[in-house]
C-alpha positions, 0 to 999 in steps of 0.5 A: 177286854171285849168291846161291846157293840150297840145292837138295834135289837134287844139281846133276846129279840127273835128276828122272824122272817115272814113269806107270803103268797098272795092273789090280787084281783081287778074289778073284772076279776083278772088275777095276779099271783105274787110272793113277798117277804113284806106284804104291806110293802108289796101291796103299796108297790102295786097300788102306788109304785113300781108294782108290775106291768101286769098289775098296772095294765089290768088294775089288779089292786084288790087283795083277795087271798094271802097265805103265809109260808114258813120259808122263802123256798116254800113260798116260791114253790106255792106261787109256782104251783098256783100259777100252774093251776087252771083259772077255775081252780084259782077261783075255787081257792079264793072263794073257799077262803073269801067267798065274796071277794072282799078286799082283805086289806079293808077288813 
C-alpha cells in the first residue's frame, strides 16, 4: 500500500520561476542594476531592509526599468551586459521603455 503525502500545491499546479533584471534610480539619476527571482521582495529590501550599500548611499529607490528573463542564467548574463554598458546607453534603454522616468511600482 502506497502512502500518499499531502502536497501544498494541487497535483496539476505548475511551479513557475520568474527572474528579473531591474534598474533603480535616485532622484538625481544615480543608477543601480540588479537581478532577482522575486522583484516585489527585492524592492522591499532596497526600500526598507538590507538592500545594498550602494542603494543606501545613493538612495536608488525608484524602479525605472524591469525585464523578465526565462532563466536565472539569462537574467545574470543580462545584468552583466547592462552593467558593462555606458551610462548613456543605460539611459537610452530606460528612456525607450519609460521616457518620463516614472516609478513603475506606482503605475
